[in-house]
C-alpha positions in Angstrom: -20.7 -9.9 -7.4 -23.0 -6.7 -7.1 -21.9 -3.2 -7.7 -21.7 -2.4 -4.0 -19.7 -5.6 -3.2 -17.1 -4.6 -5.5 -17.1 -0.9 -4.2 -16.2 -2.1 -1.0 -13.7 -4.7 -2.3 -11.9 -2.0 -4.0 -12.1 0.7 -0.8 -10.4 -2.5 1.3 -7.8 -3.3 -1.1 -7.1 0.2 -1.8 -6.5 0.9 1.9 -4.4 -2.4 2.4 -2.3 -1.4 -0.9 -1.5 2.2 0.7 -0.8 0.4 4.3 1.8 -2.1 2.6 3.3 0.7 0.3 4.0 2.9 3.7 5.2 0.0 5.6 7.5 -0.9 2.9 6.1 -4.3 2.7 7.0 -5.0 -1.1 5.8 -8.6 -1.5 2.3 -7.8 0.5 2.4 -4.3 -1.6 2.8 -6.3 -5.1 0.2 -9.3 -4.3 -2.4 -6.4 -3.3 -1.8 -4.4 -6.2 -2.3 -7.5 -8.4 -5.8 -8.2 -6.8 -6.8 -4.7 -6.7 -6.0 -4.7 -10.5 -8.2 -7.9 -11.1 -10.8 -6.4 -9.0 -11.3 -2.9 -11.0 -10.5 -5.1 -14.4 -13.8 -7.3 -13.2 -15.7 -3.9 -12.6 -14.6 -2.5 -15.8 -15.7 -5.5 -17.8 -19.1 -5.4 -16.2 -19.5 -1.8 -17.0 -20.9 -1.5 -13.6 -18.1 1.4 -13.0 -15.8 3.8 -15.2 -12.1 4.1 -14.6 -12.7 7.8 -13.1 -15.3 6.1 -10.5 -13.0 3.5 -9.7 -9.8 5.8 -8.8 -12.4 8.1 -7.1 -13.3 5.0 -4.8 -9.6 4.2 -4.3 -8.4 8.2 -3.5 -11.8 8.5 -1.1 -10.9 5.5 0.7 -7.2 5.9 1.0 -7.7 9.6 2.2 -10.0 8.6 4.9 -7.6 5.9 6.4 -4.4 7.6 5.6 -4.1 9.2 9.4 -4.4 5.9 10.7 -2.1 4.3 8.5 0.2 6.8 9.5 -0.2 6.2 13.1 0.5 2.3 12.2 3.6 3.3 10.3 4.6 5.6 13.7 3.9 2.5 15.9 6.1 0.2 13.8 8.7 2.6 13.8 8.5 3.0 17.4 8.9 -0.4 17.9 11.7 -1.0 15.4 13.5 1.8 17.5 12.8 -0.3 20.7 13.9 -3.4 19.1 17.3 -2.0 17.7 18.1 -0.3 21.3 18.0 -4.0 22.6 20.0 -5.2 19.7 23.8 -6.0 21.0 25.3 -4.8 17.6 29.0 -6.5 18.4 27.7 -9.6 17.7 27.4 -11.5 14.5 23.5 -12.0 14.6 23.3 -8.5 16.5 25.3 -6.4 13.9 23.1 -7.8 11.0 20.1 -7.3 12.9 21.0 -4.0 13.8 21.9 -3.3 10.2 18.5 -4.3 9.0 16.7 -2.6 11.7 18.4 0.8 10.9 17.3 0.1 7.0 13.4 -0.4 8.4 13.6 2.6 10.4 15.2 4.7 7.6 12.5 3.0 5.2 9.5 4.0 7.9 10.8 7.6 8.6 10.6 8.3 4.9 7.0 7.1 4.5 6.1 9.4 7.2 7.5 12.4 4.9 5.9 11.4 1.7 3.0 13.2 0.5 -0.5 11.5 0.6 -1.0 12.6 -3.0 2.3 10.9 -3.8 1.4 7.6 -2.3 -2.1 7.7 -3.7 -0.6 8.5 -7.3 1.5 5.6 -7.3 -0.9 3.0 -6.1 -3.3 4.3 -8.7 -0.8 4.3 -11.4 0.3 0.9 -10.3 -2.8 -0.7 -10.2 -4.1 0.7 -13.7 -1.0 -0.1 -15.2 -1.1 -3.8 -13.6 -5.2 -4.0 -15.0 -4.0 -2.8 -18.4 -1.0 -5.4 -18.6 -2.5 -8.3 -17.0 -6.3 -8.1 -17.8 -6.3 -5.4 -20.6 -9.0 -3.7 -19.4 -7.7 -0.2 -18.1 -5.8 2.6 -19.7 -3.4 4.1 -17.5 
């Protein structure tokens, strides 16, 4: 892969990782972090970019997409609130579903209050640690 292809891949994977983190999609987040760590490792092994350049690419792409991701979080939050309003809480299934939705709503509301810097910091750290552990190529 060329350097431009790697850069585009790092940007896209960083954005997806941020979306999964903010939407509290833990399995998808872990998968994306692992794939991003592998991509970063490949870039570092080919010496096409330094860790600093990779981190800058990640941060730039997440910064440019943060507001769009925040809108997505808000839309999902509104859908969950609407769905919870329609759920019959006094039935067995309805009660469990209402509890699940309440937890999801709380998590999404928390995402909206998280600092963009904290979000980016977490993702960058997770990726560098993963790359260091699995691919022995980045030093957190």
